[in-house]
C-alpha positions in Angstrom: -0.1 -0.1 -0.1 1.4 3.4 -1.0 1.6 5.8 2.2 0.0 8.9 2.6 2.8 11.5 3.3 1.3 13.6 6.4 3.2 16.4 8.3 2.5 17.0 12.0 2.9 20.2 14.0 4.3 19.1 17.3 3.6 23.0 18.5 5.6 24.0 22.1 4.4 27.0 24.0 6.8 29.1 26.1 6.3 27.1 29.0 7.2 23.9 27.8 3.9 22.0 27.2 2.3 20.9 23.9 -0.6 21.5 22.2 -2.4 18.2 21.7 -5.9 18.3 19.8 -8.9 15.9 20.0 -10.2 14.7 16.5 -13.9 14.9 15.7 -15.9 11.7 15.7 -15.6 10.0 12.5 -16.9 6.2 11.3 -13.4 4.7 11.8 -13.3 4.1 15.9 -9.2 3.7 15.3 -9.3 7.4 15.0 -12.7 8.5 16.0 -12.3 11.3 18.9 -8.6 10.3 19.5 -6.0 12.9 20.1 -3.3 13.8 17.5 -0.9 16.5 16.7 -2.4 19.1 14.1 -1.4 19.1 10.4 -2.7 17.3 7.3 -1.6 15.7 4.1 1.0 17.0 1.8 -0.1 17.7 -1.3 1.9 17.5 -4.6 4.5 20.2 -5.1 4.2 20.8 -1.4 7.1 20.5 1.7 6.4 19.6 5.0 6.8 23.2 6.1 4.2 24.5 3.8 1.8 22.0 4.5 1.8 22.9 7.8 1.3 26.5 7.6 -1.5 26.0 5.2 -3.8 23.1 7.2 -2.9 25.2 10.8 -4.5 28.2 9.2 -7.4 26.1 7.4 -7.7 23.9 11.0 -7.3 26.6 13.3 -7.0 29.8 11.7 -3.7 30.3 13.1 -0.2 31.3 11.8 2.5 28.8 13.1 6.5 29.1 13.2 7.6 25.6 11.2 11.2 24.6 13.0 12.9 21.8 12.6 12.1 18.1 11.9 11.7 15.8 14.6 11.2 12.4 12.8 9.2 10.4 10.3 7.3 7.2 11.5 5.2 4.9 8.9 2.1 3.5 10.3 -0.4 0.8 8.8 -3.8 1.4 9.8 -6.9 -1.2 8.5 -7.4 0.8 5.3 -4.3 2.9 4.5 -0.8 3.6 5.6 0.6 7.0 6.5 4.0 8.3 6.6 4.1 11.0 9.4 6.4 13.2 9.4 6.8 15.4 12.8 8.1 19.1 13.2 8.9 21.5 16.3 6.7 24.2 15.9 6.0 27.9 17.7 2.3 29.2 17.9 1.7 32.7 16.5 0.1 35.7 17.9 -3.8 35.6 19.4 -5.6 32.2 20.2 -6.3 29.5 17.5 -9.9 28.5 16.7 -11.3 24.8 17.0 -12.7 24.8 13.7 -11.8 21.1 12.8 -11.1 19.5 16.5 -13.5 18.5 19.6 -11.1 19.8 22.1 -7.8 20.9 22.5 -4.8 20.7 25.8 -1.4 22.2 26.8 0.3 19.2 28.3 3.8 18.4 29.6 5.3 15.6 27.7 4.6 13.4 30.7 0.9 14.3 30.9 0.6 13.5 27.0 0.9 9.4 27.7 -2.4 9.6 29.8 -4.4 10.7 26.3 -6.0 8.0 23.7 -4.1 8.7 20.9 -4.2 7.7 17.3 -2.1 5.4 16.7 0.6 7.2 14.3 0.7 10.3 16.3 1.4 8.1 19.6 4.6 6.8 18.0 5.4 10.8 17.6 5.9 11.1 21.4 8.9 9.1 20.9 10.5 12.0 19.3 9.6 14.3 22.3 12.2 14.6 24.7 11.3 14.2 28.3 
C-alpha cells in the first residue's frame, strides 16, 4: 500500500507544554475522537513546512512557526498506510480556533502519555524529549 504523506505540528509553548488536539467523531473507530498533533496531508509539490502553514491556517485560523524536523514514522491502519513527519513548531500571535477538532489541551510531555492518541501520533511521542 502506498503511504499517505502527512505533516504534523508538535507545537510547544513558552512553558514547555505541547498542544494536543482531539479529532472529531468519525466512522473509523481507530481514529474517532482520538488525540493527535495538528497537521494534514502533504499535497503534490508541497514541503512539510508549507503543508503545516496551510493546514494550521485552515484548521485553526492560526499562524505557526515551523522549526526543525523531529522525525518520520510509518504506520499501517486497517485501510491505509500513513507516513507521518513531525516538526517542532511555535504558535503565532493571538488565539487559535477549533474549526476541525473537538477539544484541545496544553500538556507536559509526561501528561501526554495519559491521552487516548491515534496510533500513528502516539508513535511521535518518542521524538519529544522528556
